[in-house]
N, C-alpha and C positions, 0 to 999 in steps of 0.2 A: 405303583401308578401317579400317585400325587405328584410327583416329579416332574413327570413326562408331559403331563397335562398342564402344569405351570410354565414346563420352559414351552410348552406352544402357545399359550397364552402370552409368554415374553415377547415369543417370534413374532407374533399377530399385529402386539402391539411396537413393535419393532418398525414391521412390512408395512402400517399405518402412519406413522410418522415419518420414514423415510424410506417409503416404497419406491416413491422416482423423483427425479432430478428435478432442481427448478426449471423456472421455466430462462430459456435463451434471451441471453443480451447484445442485440446487434453492435457491430463492431462501430454504427454512424452514434449509438448513444454513449457512447462512451468516449467520446472525443468532444472537443470541445474546439471550433478556431474560433480566431479574435485576432484584431487589429492591430497591428505593433502602432503606438504613436510614433509620427515619423523625428519628433522633437527629441524625444527619451532614444539614448544607444544604447543597449547595456552588454556589458562586455569590455568596454571600450578599456582599454590600458589606460591608466593614469600615475604617471612617474613618482608626483608629488605625495600622493593618500596608499601606494600601494606597503608604508609600512604600517598602517591596520589591519592590512591580510596575515601580515608574516606571523607565523606564529612556530616558534621553535623552543622544543623541551629542556636543552641545557635552558637557557634565556627564561625561560617561565621559571628555572629550579634554582637559577641565581648561581652556575658557576659559569 
């Protein structure tokens, strides 16, 4: 009987801690809108600087 009461106590403790879901978060609270600066163009192709982002395993290993 003591084992059964321990299980009931453990179940009661779990229910007290995890008995309900957390409060729902609205979509508007999860997103943020920001204005883009007119001078900065992200993702623009720069042929002279493209070597900086080139990665090749064979070249890294010196093959």
